[in-house]
C-alpha positions as CSV (number, residue, x, y, z in Angstrom):
1,M,185.2,95.0,96.0
2,P,187.6,95.5,93.8
3,K,187.0,96.4,90.5
4,L,187.1,93.4,88.3
5,Q,186.7,93.1,84.4
6,P,183.2,93.3,83.2
7,N,181.7,89.7,81.8
8,V,184.6,87.4,82.5
9,P,184.3,86.3,85.9
10,I,186.5,84.8,88.4
11,T,185.9,81.7,90.7
12,V,186.4,81.9,94.8
13,F,188.1,79.2,96.5
14,A,187.1,80.5,100.4
15,A,187.7,78.5,103.0
16,G,185.1,77.3,104.8
17,Q,185.6,80.3,107.6
18,W,186.2,83.1,105.8
19,P,182.2,82.6,103.8
20,A,181.0,82.5,107.9
21,R,183.2,84.9,109.4
22,Y,181.7,87.3,106.1
23,P,178.9,86.7,104.3
24,D,178.3,90.1,103.1
25,L,181.6,90.2,101.2
26,A,180.6,87.0,100.0
27,G,177.1,87.7,99.0
28,L,178.6,90.8,97.3
29,I,181.0,87.9,95.2
30,L,178.4,85.9,94.2
31,Q,175.9,89.2,93.0
32,A,178.2,90.3,90.8
33,G,177.8,87.0,89.2
34,H,181.0,85.2,89.9
35,E,181.2,81.8,92.0
36,L,182.5,80.2,95.6
37,D,183.3,76.9,95.5
38,N,185.2,74.4,98.6
39,H,189.1,74.9,99.4
40,T,188.3,73.2,103.8
41,C,186.6,75.2,106.2
42,T,189.9,75.3,108.3
43,H,192.5,75.3,105.0
44,P,195.1,72.5,107.0
45,A,197.6,70.4,104.9
46,L,194.7,68.1,104.6
47,T,197.5,65.3,103.8
48,E,198.9,65.4,107.0
49,L,194.7,64.8,108.6
50,P,193.5,61.6,109.3
51,A,190.3,60.3,106.6
52,S,188.2,61.7,109.4
53,Q,189.6,65.1,109.9
54,V,189.9,65.2,105.8
55,S,186.1,64.6,105.4
56,E,185.5,67.0,107.9
57,E,187.2,69.9,106.8
58,I,185.7,69.0,103.4
59,T,182.0,68.3,104.6
60,A,182.1,71.4,106.9
61,C,183.1,74.2,104.0
62,R,180.3,72.7,101.6
63,D,177.8,73.1,104.9
64,V,178.3,76.7,105.0
65,L,178.6,77.5,101.1
66,A,175.0,75.8,101.7
67,R,173.6,77.6,103.8
68,L,175.1,81.0,102.0
69,A,175.3,80.6,98.4
70,P,172.8,77.3,97.5
71,G,173.8,76.1,94.5
72,E,177.6,76.9,94.9
73,G,180.7,74.9,95.3
74,R,180.5,72.3,92.7
75,Y,184.2,72.0,92.6
76,F,186.8,71.3,95.8
77,R,190.3,72.7,95.3
78,P,192.2,71.3,98.3
79,S,193.9,73.1,100.8
80,G,198.2,72.0,101.8
81,T,198.7,69.9,99.1
82,S,198.9,70.8,94.8
83,Q,197.3,67.2,94.0
84,A,194.4,65.3,95.7
85,T,196.2,61.8,97.1
86,P,193.5,59.1,96.6
87,L,192.5,59.8,100.4
88,I,191.2,63.7,99.4
89,L,189.4,62.1,96.3
90,T,187.5,59.2,98.3
91,A,186.1,61.6,100.7
92,A,185.6,64.8,98.1
93,G,183.3,62.6,96.7
94,A,181.5,61.0,99.6
95,A,180.5,64.4,100.3
96,G,179.0,65.4,96.5
97,Y,181.9,66.4,94.5
98,R,182.3,64.8,91.3
99,T,184.8,67.1,91.0
100,V,188.4,67.6,92.2
101,V,191.4,71.4,91.3
102,D,194.5,69.9,92.1
103,F,197.0,72.6,90.3
104,D,200.1,73.8,91.2
105,C,201.6,77.5,90.3
106,R,204.9,78.2,91.4
107,C,205.4,82.2,90.7
108,R,208.3,82.6,88.9
109,N,207.9,86.0,88.2
110,R,209.0,87.9,90.9
111,P,211.2,90.9,90.8
112,G,214.5,89.5,90.2
113,S,213.9,85.6,89.0
114,T,215.7,84.6,87.1
115,R,213.1,81.6,85.6
116,G,211.3,82.5,84.1
117,P,206.9,83.4,83.6
118,A,204.8,81.4,86.2
119,R,204.7,78.2,85.6
120,T,200.4,76.8,85.8
121,A,199.0,73.2,85.4
122,N,195.7,72.8,86.0
123,R,194.5,69.6,85.9
124,P,190.7,68.6,87.2
125,T,190.5,65.4,88.9
126,R,187.1,63.7,89.5
127,A,186.5,62.5,92.6
128,R,185.9,58.7,94.2
129,P,182.4,58.6,95.2
130,K,181.4,56.3,98.0
131,D,178.1,55.1,96.1
132,R,176.2,56.6,92.3
133,R,173.6,59.0,94.8
134,P,173.0,61.9,92.5
135,S,175.2,64.9,93.1
136,P,173.9,68.3,95.6
137,H,175.6,70.7,93.4
138,K,174.6,72.6,90.4
139,D,175.0,71.3,87.0
140,Q,176.4,68.2,87.8
141,K,175.9,65.7,85.7
């Protein structure tokens, strides 16, 4: 685990295969005071999948995080797209996520780039739950 600045927590949006394969590293991240959140199980382009597979990707990663890091995985970040579609929001809500984090980050500060510094727009979005069940994730209201 690389040395990070003290008292600067990070959020790692992990594809579920990764913490399942490397649970010790996931544990080190948590022990250092950082957070693990859902970034699908196998990191597909969710916009290219049917609804059943979108749901499976989200719930499979949720289940890995619940097993390895109880109480973690409060947020969902879709893979393969910078914007959550209505289908993705619905599937995330059905899986218990109230917040979906989608963003677009264009690296424009590469050596030789004339486009200027990177521009990042973070845009948390409310998921669309199918019903009003309480969230299984900590600190959700």
